[in-house]
N, C-alpha and C positions, 0 to 999 in steps of 0.2 A: 193722168196725173192730177192729183188734188191741188187745189189752189189754197195755199196756207194763209192767204190774206183775205179770206171771206169775212172773218169777224171784223178786222179793221175797216173793210169796205162797208159793212153794215153799220158800224159805229160812225163812220163819216156821213152816211146817209141820215142816220138818226140825228146826229148833231146839226146837219144842214137844215133839217126840218125844225128842230127845237130852238135853234139860235134866234131866228127872226121872231118866232112866237114869244120867246122869253123877253126879248128887248122891246117888243111891241107892248107886252104886258107892263113892263117897267115904265114905259113912256106914258101909257094911258091910265094906269092905276095910281093909287096913292102909296105905292111900294116904298118910295123914298121917304115918305112921311113917317113910316114905321121903323126906319133905321134907328137902332139904339134901344128899341123896346123889346128885343128878344127875337129868337129865330122863328121864321115862318116857313111855309112850304117852299116858297120861291128861293129861299137861301139854300135849301137842300138841293133844289134843281140846279142852282148856280154852281154848287160844289160838284155835282154829278157832271155838269158840262165841262168843268175843269179836268176831271179824271178822264173823260172821253177825249178831250183835246190832247192831253198828254199821250194817251194811248195811240191816237191817230198819228201824231208827229213821230213818236217812237217807232211805229210801224213803217212810216215812210223812210226813216233812216235805215231800218233793217232791210227793207225791200231794195233800196238803192244799193246796199251792200251785197245782198244775196244775188240779185239779178243783173246788176250792172257793174259790180265792183267799184262803185262810186262813193268816195269818202270825203270829197271836197266840202260837202255841206255839213259834216259832223258837228263842227263847233257851233255853227249857227242854229242847227236844229236843237242842240243841247241848250243853247241860250234861250230859244223860243219856249222850250219846255220849262226851263227854270222860271222865266217871266210869267208863264201861265200858272205855275205853282204859286208864285208870290201873289198874283192877281186873284185867283180863285180861293186859295186857302187863306190868304191875307184878309180878303173881304169877309170870309166866313168867321175867321178868328176875331176880327173887329166886332162883329155882332155878338159873339160869345163873351167877349170881355167888356161889353158895354156897361155892366154894373160898376166897373172900376172908374168910369169917366165922371162920376158925380152921384150925389144922392137923389137929385130930382130927375124925373123923366125928361124934362125939357133940356137939362144940361147934358144928359146922356145922348139925347138925340142930336144936339148941336155938335158935340164933340165927335160922335161917331160919324155923322154926315160929313163933317169937315175932313176927317181922316180918310173916309171912303173916297171923297172927291180927289184928295191928294194922291191916293193910291191909284185911282183910275187914270188920272192925267199922266202920272209918271209911267205907268205900265203901258198906256196907249202910245206914248212917245217911243218907249223901248220896242214895242211891237212894230211900230212904223219903221224904225231904223233897221231892225233885224229882218223884217219882211222884204225891204228893199235890197238888203245884202243877199238874202236867199235868192231873190229873183235874178240879181246880177250874176251870181255864181251859176245858177241853172242856165241862164241865157248864154253865158260864156262857154258852157260845155254842152250846148243843145244838140250838137251833132251826134254825140254818143248816147243821148237819152231819148226815150220814146215820146210820141206826140202828146199824150196826156200830161206829161211832166213839163213839156214846153208851154202848154196852155196854162198849167198851174203857175208857171213862172210869170206869165203876163198878168194873170189875175192877181197874183201876190204882189206884184209891183204896183198895180193900181191901188190895191188895198193899203199898202204901206204909205203911199203918197197921201191918201185920205186920212190915215191915222196920224201922220205927222202934222196935219193942219189943225188937229184937235177940234176945231169948229165944225168941220164936216166929217168927223170920224164916225158919226152915226150911220153914214152910208155903208160902213163895214158890216152892219147888220144884214145887208143884202149881198155885198160882195163876198164876204167870208163863206156863206153857204154855197156860192158858186164854186169857190176854190175847193170846198169839201166834196162837192159832187164830182168835180174833176178828179180828185184823189180817189173817190170811190170807184170811178171808172178804171183808174190805174190799178187799184188793188184787186178788182174783180176780173180783170182781163185774164184769160187763160195763160198759164206759164209759157206755153210754147209760142204764144204770140208776142210775148214781152221782149224777146230778143231781137225782133224785127224792128229796126229803126228807120 
C-alpha cells in the first residue's frame, strides 16, 4: 500500500531545515534594515515557508481524520493555519505596500518595520495560545493516538510556552524544526503501522 503522506513528510523535513537557516539569516544579516525598501529574495522564501506550513498542518488534520477518525483538533488546526496565513502573507503584503507608507525611504522603512513588529508580536502570542491548546487536546486523547503524535504534543507544548513569553520566542527557531521532524516521521510511517498504538 502506498503512503499518501510522502509529500507532506518531505515538506515537513524541508521546512525543518529551512526554518533555522532563515531565522539565523534574519538575525545575522541586515534584513530588517531593508524592510520597506522593496521585496528581496528572503521575502519570497518567507512566503514559501508560509505555504509549506499551511500544507503540513492541513495534512496533519487530514491524516488524523483518515487514519484515526480524530476530529477534536480540527478547530485549533484551522486556527493555526489561519494565523500562519496572516503572519506570512501579511508580512509579504506589508512589504508590497511599502510605497503607501510615505514618500521618503526612511519613513517607509520606519512605518513598515513598526507594522511588521506589531504583526510578529500579535501572531507569536496567537501561535503560543493555539500551540498550547493543540498540545492539551492531543495529550488528553493520547491513548488513541500513535507515539509520534504524542511526542509532537510535548514539543508543541514547549514551543507554545516559549512563544507566549515573546522574549524567549526566538527559541522556537530550534523547537519548531523538532516538531516538524516528528511530524515527518508520523507522515512517512507505513500505513499498516499507523493503526498500532
